[in-house]
C-alpha positions as CSV (number, residue, x, y, z in Angstrom):
1,X,-65.2,183.4,-105.3
2,X,-63.7,180.0,-106.5
3,X,-60.5,180.4,-103.7
4,X,-63.5,181.3,-101.0
5,X,-65.5,178.3,-102.1
6,X,-61.7,176.1,-101.5
7,X,-60.8,177.5,-98.6
8,X,-64.7,176.8,-97.1
9,X,-64.5,173.3,-98.1
10,X,-61.1,172.9,-96.4
11,X,-62.6,174.5,-93.7
12,X,-65.8,171.8,-93.2
13,X,-63.4,169.2,-93.9
14,X,-61.4,169.8,-90.8
15,X,-64.3,170.5,-88.5
16,X,-66.1,167.5,-89.6
17,X,-62.8,165.5,-88.9
18,X,-62.3,167.5,-85.3
19,X,-66.4,166.3,-84.0
20,X,-65.1,162.8,-84.9
21,X,-62.2,163.5,-82.6
22,X,-63.8,164.9,-79.7
23,X,-67.7,163.8,-80.1
24,X,-68.1,160.4,-81.2
25,X,-64.4,159.5,-81.8
26,X,-62.8,158.0,-84.2
27,X,-63.4,156.0,-86.9
28,X,-60.3,153.4,-87.3
29,X,-58.2,152.4,-84.9
30,X,-55.6,151.9,-86.8
31,X,-51.7,152.6,-85.9
32,X,-50.3,156.2,-87.0
33,X,-46.8,155.4,-86.8
34,X,-44.6,155.7,-90.6
35,X,-47.8,158.0,-91.6
36,X,-47.6,161.0,-92.7
37,X,-50.4,163.3,-91.2
38,X,-51.6,166.5,-92.9
39,X,-51.1,170.4,-91.5
40,X,-54.2,171.5,-89.8
41,X,-52.8,174.8,-90.7
42,X,-56.9,176.4,-89.7
43,X,-56.9,174.8,-86.6
44,X,-56.4,177.3,-83.4
45,X,-55.5,175.9,-79.4
46,X,-56.9,177.5,-77.1
47,X,-55.8,177.3,-73.0
48,X,-58.4,178.3,-70.0
49,X,-60.0,180.7,-73.6
50,X,-56.6,182.2,-74.6
51,X,-55.6,181.2,-78.7
52,X,-51.9,179.8,-78.5
53,X,-49.1,180.4,-80.7
54,X,-47.7,177.2,-81.5
55,X,-44.0,177.0,-82.9
56,X,-45.0,173.1,-84.9
57,X,-48.0,172.9,-87.2
58,X,-50.8,170.8,-84.9
59,X,-51.1,167.4,-87.5
60,X,-54.3,165.4,-88.5
61,X,-54.4,162.0,-88.8
62,X,-57.7,159.6,-89.2
63,X,-59.7,161.9,-88.2
64,X,-57.9,162.9,-84.6
65,X,-55.6,166.1,-83.9
66,X,-51.8,165.7,-83.1
67,X,-49.8,167.8,-81.6
68,X,-46.2,167.5,-80.0
69,X,-45.3,166.0,-77.4
70,X,-42.7,169.1,-76.1
71,X,-46.1,171.8,-77.3
72,X,-48.4,170.2,-75.0
73,X,-46.2,169.5,-71.9
74,X,-45.3,172.8,-72.5
75,X,-49.2,174.1,-72.5
76,X,-49.1,172.8,-69.4
77,X,-46.0,173.1,-67.4
78,X,-44.5,169.8,-67.6
79,X,-41.0,168.2,-68.4
80,X,-39.7,166.3,-71.2
81,X,-36.9,164.0,-71.6
82,X,-36.5,163.0,-74.4
83,X,-34.4,159.4,-75.2
84,X,-33.1,159.3,-78.5
85,X,-31.7,155.9,-78.6
86,X,-35.2,154.5,-77.8
87,X,-37.2,157.0,-79.3
88,X,-38.8,157.6,-76.2
89,X,-40.5,160.5,-74.0
90,X,-41.2,160.8,-70.5
91,X,-43.0,163.5,-68.9
92,X,-43.6,164.6,-65.7
93,X,-46.4,166.8,-65.1
94,X,-46.6,169.2,-62.4
95,X,-49.0,167.1,-60.9
96,X,-46.7,164.3,-60.0
97,X,-47.7,162.5,-62.8
98,X,-45.1,160.1,-64.9
99,X,-45.7,159.7,-68.5
100,X,-43.8,157.7,-71.2
101,X,-44.6,157.1,-74.9
102,X,-42.5,155.4,-77.4
103,X,-42.6,155.8,-81.2
104,X,-45.3,153.8,-82.9
105,X,-46.0,152.0,-79.2
106,X,-49.9,152.2,-78.9
107,X,-49.1,151.2,-75.1
108,X,-48.6,154.3,-73.0
109,X,-46.9,154.0,-69.4
110,X,-49.0,156.0,-66.7
111,X,-47.3,156.0,-63.1
112,X,-47.4,152.5,-62.1
113,X,-49.6,151.0,-64.8
114,X,-49.5,150.3,-68.4
115,X,-52.7,151.2,-70.6
116,X,-53.9,150.9,-74.5
117,X,-54.1,154.5,-76.8
118,X,-56.6,154.2,-79.3
119,X,-53.6,155.4,-82.0
120,X,-50.1,155.6,-81.2
121,X,-47.3,158.6,-81.0
122,X,-46.0,159.3,-84.2
123,X,-42.9,160.8,-85.7
124,X,-43.2,163.4,-88.1
125,X,-40.3,166.4,-88.8
126,X,-38.3,165.1,-86.1
127,X,-40.9,165.8,-83.7
128,X,-43.2,163.0,-81.4
129,X,-47.0,163.7,-81.5
130,X,-49.3,162.4,-79.5
131,X,-53.2,162.1,-80.1
132,X,-54.6,165.3,-78.8
133,X,-57.2,163.9,-76.4
134,X,-55.4,161.6,-75.0
135,X,-52.3,164.1,-73.9
136,X,-55.1,166.3,-72.9
137,X,-56.6,164.3,-70.5
138,X,-52.7,162.6,-69.0
139,X,-52.2,166.1,-68.6
140,X,-55.1,166.3,-66.2
141,X,-57.1,168.7,-68.1
142,X,-60.6,169.0,-70.2
143,X,-61.2,169.3,-74.5
144,X,-64.1,170.1,-76.2
145,X,-64.4,171.2,-80.3
146,X,-65.8,174.8,-80.9
147,X,-67.1,174.0,-84.3
148,X,-67.7,177.9,-85.1
149,X,-64.6,178.8,-84.6
150,X,-62.7,175.7,-85.8
151,X,-60.9,175.6,-82.3
152,X,-60.0,172.8,-79.9
153,X,-61.0,174.5,-76.7
154,X,-58.2,173.3,-73.1
155,X,-59.4,173.3,-69.7
156,X,-56.5,173.2,-67.0
157,X,-58.5,171.1,-64.2
158,X,-57.5,172.1,-60.6
159,X,-57.2,169.7,-57.8
160,X,-60.3,168.8,-55.6
161,X,-59.0,169.9,-51.9
162,X,-60.8,167.7,-49.8
163,X,-62.1,169.4,-46.4
164,X,-64.5,168.6,-44.0
165,X,-67.7,169.1,-46.1
166,X,-66.2,168.0,-49.1
167,X,-64.5,164.5,-49.4
168,X,-64.6,161.5,-51.3
169,X,-67.9,160.8,-51.6
170,X,-68.7,165.1,-53.2
171,X,-65.7,165.0,-55.0
172,X,-66.3,161.4,-56.8
173,X,-69.8,162.4,-57.2
174,X,-68.3,165.7,-58.7
175,X,-65.6,164.3,-60.8
176,X,-68.2,161.3,-62.2
177,X,-66.4,159.0,-61.2
178,X,-66.2,156.3,-57.8
179,X,-64.5,156.1,-54.9
180,X,-62.2,153.3,-55.8
181,X,-61.4,154.3,-59.1
182,X,-60.7,158.4,-57.2
183,X,-58.3,156.2,-54.9
184,X,-56.8,154.5,-57.9
185,X,-55.9,157.8,-59.7
186,X,-54.4,159.5,-57.0
187,X,-52.4,155.9,-55.9
188,X,-54.6,155.6,-52.6
189,X,-55.5,152.3,-51.6
190,X,-57.8,153.2,-48.9
191,X,-59.0,156.4,-47.4
192,X,-57.2,156.5,-44.4
193,X,-54.4,158.2,-45.8
194,X,-56.8,161.4,-46.5
195,X,-57.3,164.3,-44.1
196,X,-58.1,167.8,-44.8
197,X,-56.5,169.6,-47.3
198,X,-55.1,166.5,-49.6
199,X,-55.3,167.6,-53.1
200,X,-56.6,164.7,-55.3
201,X,-56.4,164.6,-59.3
202,X,-59.9,164.2,-60.5
203,X,-59.3,164.2,-64.0
204,X,-59.9,160.4,-65.5
205,X,-58.0,159.6,-68.5
206,X,-60.2,157.7,-70.5
207,X,-57.1,155.2,-71.3
208,X,-57.6,153.9,-67.8
209,X,-60.3,151.6,-69.3
210,X,-58.5,150.2,-71.4
211,X,-55.6,148.5,-69.4
212,X,-52.8,146.9,-71.5
213,X,-52.0,142.9,-71.5
214,X,-49.2,142.2,-69.1
215,X,-45.9,140.1,-69.3
216,X,-43.2,139.1,-67.0
217,X,-39.3,140.3,-67.6
218,X,-39.0,136.5,-67.9
219,X,-41.7,136.7,-71.4
220,X,-39.6,139.7,-72.3
221,X,-36.2,138.2,-71.7
222,X,-37.0,135.2,-73.7
223,X,-38.4,137.3,-76.3
224,X,-34.9,139.2,-76.5
225,X,-33.1,136.1,-76.8
226,X,-34.9,134.6,-79.3
227,X,-34.7,137.3,-81.1
228,X,-30.8,138.5,-80.4
229,X,-30.0,135.0,-82.0
230,X,-32.2,135.2,-85.1
231,X,-31.6,138.3,-85.8
232,X,-29.1,140.0,-83.2
233,X,-27.3,141.4,-87.1
234,X,-30.0,142.7,-88.2
235,X,-31.7,146.3,-88.0
236,X,-33.8,147.3,-85.5
237,X,-37.1,147.2,-87.3
238,X,-35.8,143.8,-88.9
239,X,-36.2,142.4,-84.7
240,X,-38.9,144.2,-84.2
241,X,-40.6,141.5,-87.0
242,X,-38.9,138.7,-85.6
243,X,-40.0,139.4,-82.0
244,X,-43.6,140.1,-83.5
245,X,-43.6,136.7,-85.3
246,X,-43.2,135.2,-81.9
247,X,-46.0,137.2,-80.2
248,X,-48.6,136.8,-83.9
249,X,-48.2,132.7,-83.4
250,X,-49.1,133.2,-79.8
251,X,-52.3,134.9,-80.6
252,X,-52.9,132.3,-83.6
253,X,-55.0,128.9,-82.8
254,X,-52.9,126.9,-84.9
255,X,-49.6,127.8,-82.7
256,X,-49.0,127.1,-78.6
257,X,-50.6,130.6,-77.0
258,X,-47.4,131.4,-74.8
259,X,-44.5,132.4,-75.9
260,X,-42.3,130.1,-74.4
261,X,-44.6,127.3,-75.8
262,X,-44.0,129.3,-79.3
263,X,-40.2,128.9,-79.5
264,X,-40.0,125.8,-78.0
265,X,-42.5,123.9,-80.1
266,X,-41.7,122.6,-83.8
267,X,-38.8,123.4,-85.3
268,X,-39.1,127.0,-86.8
269,X,-36.1,127.9,-83.8
270,X,-33.4,125.6,-83.3
271,X,-31.3,127.6,-81.5
272,X,-34.1,126.4,-78.5
273,X,-33.1,123.2,-78.9
274,X,-28.8,123.4,-79.7
275,X,-28.3,125.6,-76.7
276,X,-27.9,128.6,-78.3
277,X,-31.1,129.9,-76.9
278,X,-29.7,130.2,-73.4
279,X,-26.3,131.2,-73.7
280,X,-27.8,134.8,-75.9
281,X,-27.4,137.9,-74.4
282,X,-29.8,140.3,-75.9
283,X,-28.2,143.8,-77.4
284,X,-29.8,147.6,-76.5
285,X,-31.8,147.4,-79.6
286,X,-33.3,144.3,-79.6
287,X,-34.9,144.3,-75.7
288,X,-35.9,147.7,-77.2
289,X,-38.0,145.6,-80.2
290,X,-38.5,143.3,-77.5
291,X,-40.4,145.6,-75.4
292,X,-41.8,147.6,-78.6
293,X,-43.3,143.9,-79.6
294,X,-45.1,143.1,-76.3
295,X,-45.8,147.1,-76.1
296,X,-48.4,146.9,-79.4
297,X,-45.4,147.7,-82.2
298,X,-46.2,145.6,-85.4
299,X,-44.0,146.0,-88.6
300,X,-45.3,142.8,-89.4
301,X,-49.3,142.4,-88.8
302,X,-50.1,138.7,-89.5
303,X,-46.7,137.4,-89.9
304,X,-46.2,134.0,-88.5
305,X,-43.0,132.9,-90.3
306,X,-39.8,134.9,-91.3
307,X,-37.0,133.0,-93.8
308,X,-34.1,133.9,-95.2
309,X,-34.9,133.4,-98.9
310,X,-31.4,133.1,-100.3
311,X,-31.6,129.6,-97.8
312,X,-34.6,128.8,-97.0
313,X,-36.1,126.8,-100.4
314,X,-38.8,124.8,-101.4
315,X,-42.6,124.9,-102.2
316,X,-43.9,125.8,-98.4
317,X,-41.7,128.6,-98.8
318,X,-42.8,129.7,-101.7
319,X,-46.2,129.0,-101.2
320,X,-46.1,131.5,-98.6
321,X,-47.4,135.0,-98.6
322,X,-44.3,137.2,-98.4
323,X,-46.2,140.8,-96.1
324,X,-42.8,142.5,-95.9
325,X,-39.2,142.4,-96.8
326,X,-36.6,143.6,-93.9
327,X,-32.9,143.2,-94.0
328,X,-32.2,139.5,-94.9
329,X,-35.7,138.0,-93.4
330,X,-39.8,137.6,-95.6
331,X,-41.9,137.7,-92.8
332,X,-45.2,136.0,-94.3
333,X,-48.6,134.2,-93.4
């Protein structure tokens, strides 16, 4: 009897978590990177009415269900390429969409755009996990929660086929989107190229409403150059921290609001004034750290200073609140 009550309690907890995921949304948008997600072994995944056997466990984190990228892609016939050095997965769907996901990176590259997910993908037991709802939408499918069966029910959505009587207006209306949004979803800039028989994607991933803040190649290279000079000899995590100090300053009203402004103002970054910055050639790890930082991966939230505690002494440095120490640097605010 006691064991049964525990199981029922567990099932109820999972049910409430999943309802938050699929019905009213998450309670927080904290990044999942580096956190341990609980295994949701009572949850069933169904695709087009059939229960699926998934090799890797379904996981629950912050009120969301997560599945491994490889499993989700396999369900919908998509192909995945894994870049181990950059911890990045590139997915090619059967409808021709390209999706690029990075470990701990909240920004997803979807075709020609960059969009912010509510929670970043994360690695667990050697697998990259992605929020189920985002993943299903990106695969041109829908998801709903079955309370009685504790099941996430996925439904494949076929592209709409244009006919004389079923054109853009009708398809847009049925899909619940505007004609311009439908055109953009399909990589089209006008109605002129659409003929009878044209197949149109109609599922609009929710991330399309959350475009990522743009950056230029110049921004990336400048951030990578200063990161190389300051921490080229450190680990990727240390490099990521340095890059984020620059970006944290850009967002802080006490500092200039551009990457260039932050780097060249004041005396925090001597390489910007002695010629070393211009000569800097970022290595692969630094380039990854700079790009990931620009895409929202932040391991030193709110830190606007970094320093080597064995070198930088005095009342100013000791007055700062250190929030992380990575390799030789302390990161503080």
